[in-house]
C-alpha positions as CSV (number, residue, x, y, z in Angstrom):
1,M,23.5,-2.8,23.5
2,T,22.8,0.0,26.0
3,V,19.7,2.1,25.6
4,R,18.8,5.4,27.1
5,A,15.4,6.6,28.1
6,I,13.9,9.2,25.8
7,W,11.1,10.3,28.0
8,K,9.7,9.9,31.5
9,G,6.1,9.6,32.5
10,V,3.7,8.1,35.0
11,L,1.4,5.2,34.1
12,V,-2.0,5.9,35.6
13,L,-4.5,3.1,36.3
14,A,-7.3,4.1,38.7
15,D,-5.4,5.0,42.0
16,L,-2.2,3.5,40.8
17,R,0.5,5.9,39.6
18,L,3.5,4.0,38.3
19,P,6.6,6.1,37.3
20,V,8.0,4.8,34.1
21,R,10.7,5.5,31.5
22,L,10.2,5.3,27.7
23,Y,12.8,3.6,25.6
24,A,12.9,3.2,21.8
25,A,12.2,-0.4,20.7
26,V,13.6,0.1,17.2
27,V,16.8,1.6,15.9
28,D,17.4,3.1,12.4
29,R,20.1,1.1,10.8
30,G,19.4,2.4,7.2
31,I,22.1,3.5,4.9
32,H,22.0,7.2,4.4
33,F,23.7,9.1,1.4
34,R,24.7,12.6,0.9
35,M,24.3,14.3,-2.6
36,L,27.7,15.5,-3.9
37,H,28.8,17.6,-6.7
38,E,30.2,15.5,-9.5
39,A,33.2,17.7,-10.1
40,D,34.7,17.8,-6.6
41,H,32.5,15.5,-4.5
42,H,31.6,18.5,-2.3
43,P,28.3,18.0,-0.2
44,L,25.4,19.9,-1.7
45,E,22.9,22.1,0.2
46,Q,19.2,22.3,-0.2
47,R,17.9,25.9,-0.3
48,L,14.3,27.2,-0.6
49,V,13.8,29.3,-3.8
50,N,10.8,31.3,-5.0
51,P,10.0,29.6,-8.3
52,R,8.5,32.9,-9.7
53,S,11.6,35.1,-9.1
54,G,14.3,32.4,-8.8
55,E,15.5,34.1,-5.7
56,Q,16.5,32.3,-2.4
57,V,14.1,32.9,0.4
58,P,15.6,33.7,3.8
59,R,14.5,31.6,6.8
60,Q,12.9,34.6,8.5
61,A,10.6,35.1,5.5
62,L,9.1,31.6,5.7
63,R,5.5,31.1,6.7
64,R,3.4,27.9,7.1
65,G,0.4,27.5,4.8
66,H,-2.3,24.9,4.5
67,E,-3.7,24.5,0.9
68,I,-7.5,24.4,1.1
69,K,-7.9,24.3,-2.7
70,R,-5.6,24.5,-5.6
71,G,-3.5,27.7,-5.3
72,R,-5.2,29.0,-2.2
73,F,-3.5,28.8,1.2
74,V,-4.4,29.7,4.8
75,V,-1.4,31.1,6.6
76,I,-0.9,29.8,10.2
77,T,1.6,31.5,12.6
78,D,3.7,29.7,15.1
79,E,1.8,31.3,17.9
80,E,-1.5,30.1,16.5
81,L,-0.1,26.6,16.0
82,D,1.2,26.5,19.5
83,A,-2.2,27.5,20.9
84,T,-3.7,24.3,19.4
85,R,-1.3,21.9,21.1
86,P,-2.5,19.8,24.1
87,E,-1.6,20.8,27.6
88,P,1.8,19.3,28.7
89,S,1.4,16.2,30.9
90,R,3.5,13.3,32.1
91,D,0.5,11.0,32.6
92,I,0.0,7.8,30.5
93,E,-3.7,7.2,31.2
94,L,-4.9,3.6,30.8
95,L,-8.5,3.9,29.4
96,G,-9.4,0.1,29.2
97,F,-8.3,-3.4,28.3
98,I,-9.0,-5.4,25.1
99,P,-8.1,-8.8,23.7
100,P,-4.8,-8.7,21.6
101,D,-6.7,-9.7,18.4
102,A,-9.1,-6.7,18.7
103,L,-6.7,-4.5,16.8
104,A,-5.7,-5.3,13.2
105,P,-2.1,-4.8,12.1
106,G,-2.8,-1.4,10.5
107,W,-3.6,0.2,13.8
108,Y,0.0,-0.4,15.2
109,D,2.6,2.3,14.5
110,R,5.9,2.5,16.5
111,P,7.0,0.3,19.4
112,Y,8.6,1.5,22.6
113,W,9.7,-0.2,25.8
114,L,8.3,1.0,29.2
115,G,10.8,0.4,32.0
116,P,10.3,1.1,35.7
117,D,11.5,4.4,37.1
118,G,12.3,3.5,40.7
119,A,10.3,0.8,42.6
120,T,9.7,-2.3,40.4
121,Q,7.2,-4.4,42.3
122,D,4.1,-2.8,40.9
123,Y,5.6,-2.6,37.4
124,F,6.3,-6.3,37.2
125,A,3.0,-7.1,38.8
126,L,1.1,-5.3,36.1
127,A,3.2,-6.9,33.4
128,Q,2.5,-10.4,34.8
129,A,-1.3,-9.6,35.2
130,L,-1.5,-8.5,31.5
131,A,0.3,-11.7,30.4
132,Q,-1.9,-14.0,32.6
133,E,-5.2,-12.3,31.5
134,D,-4.0,-12.1,27.8
135,R,-5.1,-8.5,27.5
136,E,-3.7,-5.2,26.0
137,G,-4.3,-1.8,27.7
138,V,-5.5,1.1,25.6
139,A,-3.5,4.2,26.7
140,S,-3.5,7.9,25.9
141,W,-0.7,10.5,26.7
142,V,0.9,13.7,25.6
143,M,4.5,13.7,24.5
144,R,6.5,16.7,23.1
145,G,3.4,18.7,22.2
146,K,1.4,15.8,20.6
147,R,-1.3,13.6,21.9
148,Y,-0.8,9.8,21.3
149,A,-2.9,6.7,21.6
150,G,-1.2,3.4,22.3
151,A,-1.5,-0.2,23.2
152,L,0.2,-1.4,26.4
153,R,1.2,-5.1,26.4
154,A,3.3,-7.5,28.3
155,Q,6.5,-8.7,26.5
156,E,9.2,-11.0,27.9
157,G,8.2,-10.0,31.4
158,C,8.3,-6.2,30.6
159,L,5.9,-3.6,29.4
160,A,5.8,-2.4,25.8
161,L,3.9,0.6,24.6
162,V,3.0,0.7,20.8
163,T,1.7,4.0,19.4
164,L,-1.5,3.6,17.4
165,H,-2.7,5.2,14.2
166,H,-5.9,7.3,14.4
167,A,-9.1,5.9,13.0
168,A,-9.0,8.1,10.0
169,E,-5.6,6.7,9.0
170,V,-6.5,3.0,9.2
171,V,-7.6,1.1,6.1
172,P,-9.9,-1.7,7.0
173,A,-9.9,-5.1,5.3
174,S,-13.4,-4.3,4.0
175,A,-11.9,-1.7,1.7
176,L,-10.2,-4.4,-0.3
177,P,-11.8,-5.8,-3.4
178,P,-13.7,-9.0,-2.6
179,P,-11.9,-12.2,-3.4
180,T,-12.9,-13.9,-6.7
181,G,-12.1,-17.2,-8.4
182,R,-12.7,-20.8,-7.7
183,D,-12.7,-22.5,-4.3
184,F,-9.8,-24.5,-3.0
185,E,-9.8,-28.2,-4.1
186,R,-9.6,-30.7,-1.3
187,R,-6.0,-31.7,-2.5
188,E,-4.8,-28.1,-2.5
189,R,-6.2,-27.4,1.0
190,A,-4.5,-30.6,2.4
191,M,-1.2,-29.6,0.8
192,A,-1.5,-26.1,2.2
193,N,-2.1,-27.4,5.7
194,K,0.8,-29.8,5.4
195,L,3.1,-27.0,4.1
196,I,2.2,-24.8,7.1
197,E,2.9,-27.7,9.5
198,S,6.2,-28.5,7.8
199,L,7.4,-24.9,8.3
200,E,6.1,-24.4,11.8
201,G,8.8,-23.5,14.4
202,D,10.0,-20.9,16.8
203,F,10.8,-17.3,15.8
204,E,14.5,-16.9,15.2
205,P,15.3,-13.2,15.0
206,R,18.9,-13.7,13.9
207,R,17.7,-15.2,10.6
208,W,16.1,-11.9,9.7
209,H,18.8,-9.5,8.7
210,D,19.1,-6.8,6.0
211,D,21.1,-8.3,3.2
212,Y,21.0,-5.1,1.1
213,R,22.4,-3.0,3.9
214,Q,25.3,-5.5,4.4
215,R,26.1,-5.5,0.7
216,V,26.1,-1.7,0.6
217,L,28.5,-1.5,3.6
218,E,30.8,-4.0,1.9
219,L,30.7,-2.0,-1.3
220,V,31.5,1.3,0.6
221,A,34.4,-0.4,2.5
222,A,35.8,-1.9,-0.8
223,K,35.7,1.5,-2.6
224,A,37.2,3.2,0.4
225,R,40.2,0.8,0.1
226,G,40.4,1.8,-3.6
227,E,39.3,-1.5,-5.0
228,A,37.5,-1.8,-8.3
229,V,34.1,-3.3,-7.8
230,E,31.9,-4.8,-10.4
231,P,28.1,-4.9,-9.9
232,P,26.9,-8.4,-9.2
233,R,24.9,-10.2,-11.9
234,Q,21.2,-10.0,-11.3
235,E,19.4,-13.4,-11.3
236,G,16.1,-13.7,-13.1
237,R,12.9,-14.1,-11.2
238,P,11.7,-17.8,-10.8
239,R,8.7,-18.5,-13.2
240,P,5.4,-19.0,-11.4
241,G,4.0,-22.5,-11.1
242,R,1.5,-23.8,-13.6
243,S,-1.2,-24.0,-11.0
244,L,-1.8,-23.6,-7.2
245,G,-1.5,-27.3,-6.7
246,D,1.8,-27.5,-8.6
247,A,3.2,-24.6,-6.6
248,L,2.1,-26.1,-3.3
249,E,3.7,-29.5,-4.2
250,Q,6.9,-27.8,-5.2
251,S,7.0,-25.9,-1.9
252,L,6.5,-29.0,0.0
253,D,9.4,-30.7,-1.8
254,E,11.6,-27.7,-1.0
255,A,10.6,-27.9,2.6
256,G,11.8,-31.5,2.8
């Protein structure tokens, strides 16, 4: 697979300015459908309609509005919105370094690869230093009119940059209802530890594939060939175990 850079920037750390290229670390492989007219299978279009008059609204008559209370909107023009955007910049500023476990999973958003843009010595030296010190850098940068925060980490000898959610968007674990119920029995705790040990191993990415996507693609290919396709029979869900201990024991038996 060949990837292309989607953005260029400069990683800034004190007096170090390291030119880098940003690459997408994930690719959308989802199945996308078009809505068709039942009679002739012609693709349908979405149009904006005024619900009061039922008339279609032309694009030049559209305005942005933010609802401040039910039925009341503040209209914002494109010029006013553009004036709020941050100043354009190519700098990815490193603000500090933190332990990897300092950020809960909810902080992470979208991953990118950072590759060198030119000389590579300083790039790989930084990646090696992050790996050896077991630290992540906290970064801030502006890209395409929006300011981002991100975590810079070493991965497989390269640098990865993961955008972070803002604090107001992250739900902490303390917001969850407190756990209730009885404590683990000694036998249950021992079996849970044994189950984890029996399933311990290396991460194998090829084991994780989208079965649903594959079945949909096979369905599309079969129907394109004119074949009659019957929907597969859905299997019932397995019944839950009678107790935690029984469920752990059954899982241990299935794990061998």
